[in-house]
Backbone as CSV, one residue per row, in Angstrom:
resi,resn,N_x,N_y,N_z,CA_x,CA_y,CA_z,C_x,C_y,C_z
1,MET,0.842,-1.174,0.000,0.000,0.000,0.000,0.885,1.234,0.000
2,ASN,0.469,2.255,-0.751,1.200,3.515,-0.739,0.258,4.677,-0.489
3,PHE,0.810,5.860,-0.406,0.023,7.052,-0.073,-1.175,7.208,-1.011
4,TYR,-0.965,6.974,-2.280,-2.027,7.226,-3.267,-3.125,6.164,-3.243
5,ASP,-2.964,5.120,-2.428,-4.035,4.147,-2.212,-5.018,4.619,-1.142
6,LEU,-4.633,5.617,-0.353,-5.527,6.130,0.696,-6.755,6.773,0.079
7,LYS,-7.893,6.580,0.713,-9.160,7.144,0.247,-9.565,8.279,1.186
8,PHE,-9.479,9.498,0.697,-9.810,10.668,1.506,-11.286,11.000,1.368
9,SER,-11.886,11.348,2.504,-13.283,11.779,2.557,-13.335,13.139,3.233
10,GLU,-14.276,13.953,2.793,-14.438,15.274,3.401,-15.153,15.113,4.747
11,ILE,-14.500,15.538,5.827,-15.069,15.395,7.167,-15.643,16.707,7.687
12,HIS,-15.181,17.809,7.168,-15.680,19.166,7.397,-15.452,19.887,6.079
13,PRO,-16.100,21.014,5.863,-15.840,21.711,4.601,-14.337,21.920,4.368
14,ARG,-13.860,21.335,3.247,-12.466,21.449,2.802,-11.457,20.804,3.744
15,HIS,-11.897,19.973,4.683,-11.021,19.169,5.558,-11.199,17.707,5.139
16,PHE,-10.106,17.050,4.809,-10.180,15.688,4.305,-9.409,14.737,5.206
17,GLN,-9.947,13.520,5.349,-9.321,12.516,6.195,-9.337,11.164,5.495
18,ALA,-8.245,10.433,5.671,-8.172,9.029,5.246,-7.820,8.209,6.474
19,LYS,-8.395,7.020,6.565,-8.080,6.096,7.655,-7.657,4.768,7.047
20,GLN,-6.664,4.166,7.680,-6.195,2.862,7.219,-5.766,2.048,8.425
21,SER,-6.193,0.796,8.477,-5.816,-0.099,9.570,-4.553,-0.871,9.209
22,PHE,-3.707,-1.039,10.224,-2.491,-1.847,10.135,-2.482,-2.734,11.367
23,GLY,-3.007,-3.932,11.234,-3.126,-4.814,12.397,-3.990,-4.159,13.456
24,LYS,-3.462,-4.026,14.676,-4.238,-3.438,15.772,-4.142,-1.917,15.819
25,TYR,-3.465,-1.312,14.839,-3.299,0.143,14.792,-4.090,0.742,13.642
26,ASP,-4.583,1.947,13.869,-5.296,2.699,12.843,-4.558,3.999,12.592
27,LEU,-4.318,4.280,11.325,-3.661,5.512,10.919,-4.714,6.488,10.433
28,SER,-4.663,7.714,10.922,-5.518,8.798,10.453,-4.628,9.832,9.781
29,VAL,-4.981,10.198,8.551,-4.241,11.191,7.791,-5.199,12.338,7.467
30,ILE,-4.815,13.549,7.825,-5.666,14.729,7.655,-5.000,15.719,6.712
31,ARG,-5.808,16.333,5.854,-5.362,17.477,5.051,-6.349,18.605,5.291
32,GLU,-5.820,19.714,5.762,-6.646,20.878,6.070,-6.679,21.826,4.877
33,PRO,-7.671,22.733,4.856,-7.798,23.641,3.721,-6.562,24.524,3.550
34,ASP,-6.238,24.770,2.288,-5.163,25.694,1.922,-3.796,25.285,2.450
35,LYS,-3.602,24.005,2.761,-2.300,23.514,3.204,-1.822,22.449,2.235
36,ASP,-0.533,22.448,1.986,0.058,21.459,1.091,0.617,20.271,1.848
37,PHE,0.471,20.278,3.175,1.022,19.227,4.003,-0.093,18.426,4.662
38,TYR,0.294,17.282,5.198,-0.630,16.387,5.891,-0.187,16.250,7.338
39,GLU,-1.110,15.805,8.176,-0.748,15.437,9.547,-1.325,14.065,9.823
40,ILE,-0.641,13.315,10.674,-1.096,11.964,10.977,-1.186,11.756,12.485
41,ALA,-1.990,10.768,12.840,-2.056,10.270,14.212,-2.286,8.766,14.112
42,VAL,-1.806,8.046,15.110,-1.974,6.595,15.164,-2.811,6.265,16.395
43,PHE,-3.759,5.354,16.207,-4.671,4.973,17.279,-4.628,3.461,17.501
44,LYS,-4.890,3.067,18.734,-5.108,1.666,19.090,-6.315,1.661,20.015
45,ASN,-7.341,0.910,19.657,-8.592,0.886,20.430,-9.155,2.295,20.606
46,ASN,-9.103,3.088,19.548,-9.632,4.464,19.520,-8.904,5.429,20.449
47,ASN,-7.722,5.069,20.909,-6.903,5.953,21.744,-5.612,6.284,21.006
48,PHE,-5.167,7.530,21.156,-3.876,7.918,20.590,-2.784,7.017,21.138
49,VAL,-1.838,6.649,20.300,-0.642,5.938,20.744,0.569,6.574,20.077
50,GLN,1.696,6.473,20.751,2.970,6.902,20.192,3.849,5.667,20.047
51,LEU,4.402,5.490,18.859,5.188,4.295,18.567,6.648,4.664,18.313
52,PRO,7.579,3.873,18.862,8.999,4.125,18.621,9.301,4.095,17.122
53,GLY,10.135,5.007,16.680,10.491,5.074,15.275,9.513,5.852,14.428
54,ILE,8.381,6.238,15.012,7.384,7.040,14.294,7.185,8.374,15.018
55,HIS,6.900,8.304,16.295,6.619,9.509,17.076,7.859,9.964,17.834
56,ILE,7.952,11.278,18.030,9.046,11.818,18.823,8.533,12.300,20.171
57,ASP,7.547,13.203,20.158,7.097,13.744,21.443,5.647,14.205,21.448
58,ASP,4.872,13.847,20.427,3.480,14.299,20.372,2.649,13.227,19.675
59,ASP,1.344,13.205,19.981,0.444,12.235,19.352,0.238,12.509,17.866
60,VAL,0.247,13.788,17.491,0.001,14.198,16.110,1.314,14.639,15.477
61,ILE,1.558,14.177,14.261,2.758,14.566,13.529,2.320,15.437,12.351
62,PRO,2.618,16.739,12.404,2.188,17.653,11.338,3.250,17.834,10.254
63,TYR,2.882,18.593,9.231,3.800,19.057,8.182,4.469,17.921,7.413
64,LEU,3.680,16.928,7.036,4.214,15.781,6.299,3.864,15.866,4.823
65,GLU,4.790,15.467,3.995,4.534,15.323,2.567,4.083,13.886,2.309
66,PRO,3.497,13.621,1.130,3.046,12.249,0.853,4.128,11.194,1.070
67,ALA,5.368,11.474,0.704,6.443,10.487,0.898,6.677,10.212,2.381
68,ASP,6.524,11.234,3.227,6.679,11.035,4.676,5.577,10.136,5.215
69,VAL,4.343,10.386,4.763,3.210,9.567,5.197,3.426,8.120,4.753
70,GLU,3.918,7.947,3.546,4.153,6.599,3.038,5.216,5.862,3.857
71,CYS,6.246,6.563,4.296,7.259,5.934,5.159,6.639,5.467,6.473
72,ILE,5.762,6.272,7.034,5.073,5.894,8.274,4.177,4.685,8.018
73,MET,3.519,4.661,6.871,2.680,3.511,6.524,3.519,2.241,6.447
74,ARG,4.703,2.321,5.866,5.578,1.151,5.779,5.998,0.674,7.167
75,LYS,6.331,1.628,8.043,6.702,1.259,9.410,5.546,0.567,10.117
76,LEU,4.329,1.086,9.930,3.161,0.461,10.549,2.932,-0.941,9.990
77,GLN,3.174,-1.136,8.694,3.045,-2.471,8.105,4.043,-3.434,8.754
78,LEU,5.271,-2.970,8.993,6.273,-3.816,9.640,5.900,-4.140,11.084
79,ILE,5.397,-3.133,11.811,4.980,-3.343,13.196,3.816,-4.321,13.252
80,ALA,2.860,-4.169,12.341,1.654,-5.004,12.353,1.954,-6.445,11.961
81,GLY,2.968,-6.649,11.127,3.292,-7.992,10.685,2.367,-8.451,9.568
82,PRO,2.548,-9.694,9.127,1.720,-10.209,8.035,0.257,-10.326,8.451
83,ASN,-0.603,-10.228,7.451,-2.063,-10.320,7.721,-2.434,-11.694,8.185
């Protein structure tokens, strides 16, 4: 799976979100109006989680380009293991 496989839906006017599950983790990717960047958060059982190698010091990671989001998706695939 890559960034362009994500399916974005409008959640508020001009605010778009894609969600993707990776094993027991859920990735949320947000694009806000008039911004060229994305922000992500990772959830487990509907609660924010911070994962080593992905998060540094906050639940939400802002200012990401599609390639950055894709790297996080790959890390989540590795953490989740095979289906």
